[in-house]
Structure formats: C-alpha cells, structure tokens
C-alpha positions, 0 to 999 in steps of 0.5 A: 645718229644715222637712224635719227637722220633718216627718221627726220628725213621721212617726216619732212618728206611727209609734211612736204607732200601733205602741203604740195598736194594742195599746190595749184597747177602751174604755180610756185610758192611766193611766201609762207608763214607759220603760227597759231590762227585758231587758238588751239596752240597748234601752228597753222601754215599759210602759203601764198602761191603765184599762179603763172598765166604766161601773159601780160596780166601777170601772176594770180595769187592764191593764199591757203591756210593749212591746218594739221588734223590727225597728222594730215594737212587740210585746207582751213581756207583759201582765196584768190581774191585776198592778194593782188596780182603781180601786175596790179601795182602800177609803175612800182611793180608787184604790189604784194609785200608780205603776209605774216602771223602775229598774236593769232592775226593774219596780216597781209600788206600791199604797196604800189603806185607811181608818183601817186602812191598807195598801200593797204594792210588787211588783218584777219582773225579766225572766227565764226568758222572762217577768216574775217577781216577785222582791220583795214588800214589804207594810205595814199597820195603824193609825198610832199603834196598830201597824204591820206590815211584811213584806219577801219576797225571792223570789230568796233566799226570805228573809222579814223580818216586823216588827210595831211596837206604838206604843199598848200600852194597847189589848190588841187591838194585841198586842205588838211582834215580828219573825221572819226565815224562809226560804221558797224556790221561790215562783214568781209572774209578772206575768201570773198575779199576784193570780190565784186560783190564784197567791195565796199564804198561809202561817203563820210558824212562830215568831210564827204570823202569816199572810203573804199574797203 
C-alpha cells in the first residue's frame, strides 16, 4: 500500500511539473478542463491562466491546450486573445464564465454588461492543424425592453438573427424582426480570436443589422 502511494505521488508530481513548466510568469490558474479534442481517444488538458498586471487594466487571460506525447506534455495551441480580461465585463465584473469540453468541442463562455447586458459563446474544433471557430452565439439587450440573439454556424455559414421586443411603448426599442443569412468562408482560430486583424463585422441584407463576430 505504501509503495503504491509513493508511486502515485511520483506520477502526480511529474504531471504537475509537466504542466507548470508552461505557466506564464506572474499568473495563477483560473479554470481547467479535460477531454479528447483531437480524436485520438487521449484526453487533452485545457488551462486558463490569469496573468496579473497589477494595474487598473485587470488580468490578461491565456488559454493553453496541452497534449501528452510520449508521457510528456506539450502545448498544442495557446492564445491570449480568445478570453476577455478580468475588467472587460463592465459593471457586472469579470465576463469570463467558463470553458469546457463537450463531444470533442472546446466551448468558451462570456457574459457582462450593466442594465444593457451581453454575452457570447464560442465553439472550437481541432481541424486543419489548429483550433478553428465553428460556432458563435451572441446575445444582448435590455431585459424587459428587447433581446437580440445571433447564432452563426461557421461550418455551414448559416446565420440566424432574431430580435424580440418586449416593450413596444419605447420607440428606440424598434420592432421584432428576424433574418437567416448564409456567409461562408469565415476562418477564425483560437490563436487569433479577437485579434485586430481577425475581427469581423458585416451587415445583414434584409434587416440591415450589423453583426459582429
């Protein structure tokens, strides 16, 4: 029993060291998730770090996807763009809610705002050698006044836009409307998500609403 405990302790220490060697300076772990992301039946490990800036700008986030190769961890992909900083959520505070793995898909969720609220969920699949954004769902508005959702399947190009107006007595709320539109060929990766050169904005032809990805 004692030998088994010692063996497990050694293995645990090796695994921890293998992951900690990639930890950014002046950072702490925020979230972790485990699951098979590249289809080889071997779980990857996802770690989100808070990198402390010690100023009013708040913590920067780095997400790392680690893969075990020959019993050693290596970075499969990492990004400081995919997760918003700790002060980017407005009055509601830190906008980063969670990351998780479901059916081989990496899911990242944000939510923030004040009286006007917003949120979005990104879904990534490992394909073509990196983690590509395959789904983006965003929502926002003023509860009780109006609520807007945009569901973009980047794999098929299908965009479903919906605006539901609850309070029609305020002219600024506009009217309820919806539109389905196809926009193919959009490529965004985990690495360049939210980077200046990867931000996407376009106008829907029917409702003339601007969609931000």
